[in-house]
N, C-alpha and C positions, 0 to 999 in steps of 0.2 A: 388399495392396499396400503397398509399404514407404514410409518417410516421405518419401523425395526423389521419388517418382512423381508424374506431374501428369496426370489423365487427359485435361487440354485441350492438351496437348503437341502442338506441331506444327499447330494450327489456324490457319487463315487468318483475318487480322484486319488493317483498313485502318488506316494511319497510328497507329501504336501511338504514344502520349506517351512522352517518356525515362524510363527508370525511376528513381526516387527513391533516392538514396543511404540506405540505413537507419541509418548513422550520422550523417546531417546532423539533429541533433536542436536544437530551439529553446534559447535563453537563458532559464533560468527562474530566474535569481538576484534578480528583482524581484517574485515573486510571493509574497504571504502564504500561508503556509499554516496551516489549521486542521487541531486533530488531535481529533476527538471520543473520549471515552475516553482523553484524554491524561493523565488521571492514573493510568491502570493501567500494568503493566509494560512493554509493547510501545510503549502510546503515549507515555509518558514516555522510553523509549528513542530512539523516531524523533525526538522533540523535541528532545533532547540532541544527537544527530547532525545534524539538519538546522541547528539554530542555531548549532552549532559549524562548518558549512560556509559560515554568513553568511546564511542563509535569515531572513527574518521569521516567526515563528511564533507563533499564538495556542493555547494548550491550552483544551480546553473539558471542563466537567465538569457535574453536574447543580446544582452550587452553587458560585457565582463564587469565593466565597472559598476553598475546596478547590483550584480551579484556580490560583487566584494563589499559593498558598501551595507548590504544586508547580512552578510557573513559576520562582518565586522559588530554588528549590532546585535547579532544574535549571540555571539562568543561574549560579548559585553555582559549580556543579561544572565550567563550561567555562573553562578557562585559558589556552586559544589566542586569537591575536589575531584580529579581524575577527568576532567573535561577533555573530549577528543578534539584532534585538531580539525578547524573548519575554515575553507577556504571558499571563493568563488570564482567561476569562470564562466564564460559563454556556453550556450548548452552543448556545442560539440565538443569543446574541449573537457567538460563535465562527464559528457559520455565516456570519453575514450580514456579518463583516467579512474573511472570507477569501477568497481567488480560487479554491483548491483547496483540499478538504476531504477528509482521511483518517478512514475509520471504523475504529477500533479498541477497539471496544465488545464486551463478551460477547456471546455469540450470543444468550442467551436475552432480551434487550432489543432486539436489532438491528431487527425490523420496527416495532417501535412507536414506537421513539427516531425513525428516519427517517420515519415517517410525520408526525409530529409538526414535522417540520424541512423540510416539502416546500416551503413557500415561500423559506424563508431558503436553502435550496440550489439552487433553480431557476436553471438557467443556468450552473451552476457544474461543473467536473469534481470528481466525487466517487470518490475512491479507496477500494475496498471490501476490507480486509485481513482479514475475519473468516472466522475457520475452525468451521464447525459439526462439533463434535465430542460424542461420548459416551464415557464412562470406565466400566470394569465391573474386575473381577478379573484379567480378562486384559490390560488396558491400554487405551488410546486406540482408538476405531474413529470411521471417518467417519459421518456422518449426511447424507441426501438430503432437503434441502428440498422443498416440494412445487413451487416453481419451477425447481429444478434444482441451485441453488447459492446461497450468501449474495450474492452478486454480482447473478445473475438475480433474488433477490428485492429487493435495491437497486433495480435497473432498473424495476423492477415499480411499486414505490410512489413512484419519483421520475421520473415519465415526462418532468418537464422539465429534469432534470440530463444530465450527460453521464458515465455511469457507466463506471469501468474496474475493474478489479482487479489488485491487487500487493501487494507485501510480506508475503506469507503466511510466508514460510520463513526468516524472521532470527530468531535468537537474541535475547530480552529482555536476557539476561544480558550477551551480548558489546555490546549496542547499549549499555546504562548504565554500562558499564565504564569510566572515564576512562584507565584503564592501557591500554586497547586502541585503537591509533591506527587500524586499518584493519579493515574487517568485508569480507574476501575472500569474496565470494559474487554469485552472479547474482540478480537479482529479475525474475519473471517477470510480463510485464505483458500483459493481456487487455483488449480492448473493440472496440466496433464503430466507433468514431471514430477515425480514424488521426491527428488532430491532438491529441486528447485521450492516445491512447497514447504518442505521442512526447514530450508534455509531461511524463508520468509516468516514462518512460525517463529522459528528462534529469535529473529531480529524483532519482531513485535514484543516477544518476553523479554527483550533489553531494557524495556522502558517500563518504570514500577507500576505496578497494577494491571499490566496490559498481558494478555495471553492470546496467542495465537491458535486457531482452531481451525483444521482441515474442513472444508465445507462443500467439497465435490471437485466435478471437470471443470474445466474453463466454458463448456457449453452452457453451464448453470450461473453464469455470472450475471446476467440480465437481472433477474429477480433480486441479487445481491445490491445491485447499484441502483435498482429501481426503489428498495426499500429506502433510500436517503429521504425521497419526497414524503414519506411517511413521518420519518424522525423530524422533518422541517416542522409537519404539521403538529406533531406532539410538542416539540420545543416552543412554538408560538402560543399553543393554547396554554402550557403550563410555564413558560417562562423559564424554559430549564435547559440544559445541554446534555439530551439524552443519549446514552451509548447500548450496547447490547451486552445480556450475559446468556451463554448457552447451559442448560441446567443438566446435571446427570452425567457431565464428563470430566 
């Protein structure tokens, strides 16, 4: 079956509601965004881009002092007007203080960290961008968690949170480079809650050059996470910082 085929096409339904415009996304400028793992390369780069776009950002780390140190460094690197407030807290305080939380921690500590923050993350949008990967002499390869993906693992251990998956295919080098004005890439967003995925798409769109594109239910997160292994191979062969663009959307 091709990607544009619909097995339900032509079925009769009574009084369908009007179709929502997929590009009609909410205003997320007032949200506080927490980043667990915000002292690592990807987390730090996302903090830089979102704060530069005017978003209030809380960097989370195991130690508040380390998070505060990184937050101060990221804030100092932003020279554009309209910078959002940047602070640092320990992981629990970061989760509690945020409206939406991005998970950018190493795969090895993913489950245990989220289990420890189940209470602080209850009711909140959680954006998982963790890529379960292994490495050997042949390069990077995808791992398959018992739950199916890192995002599905997050959903399993955070039953009271609104878990989505996004921001997997971004170059940490480009994100953190103040001389790069635009990150020209699409961000694939997955999840089972339409309002939550719309919010994450809108957040991605706050970063110049980026666009959030809905890419399916959370059960499809594994192949999105796994594609990072392919991008690593592309980047090594071509000495690039490759991203993705979805055509005809």
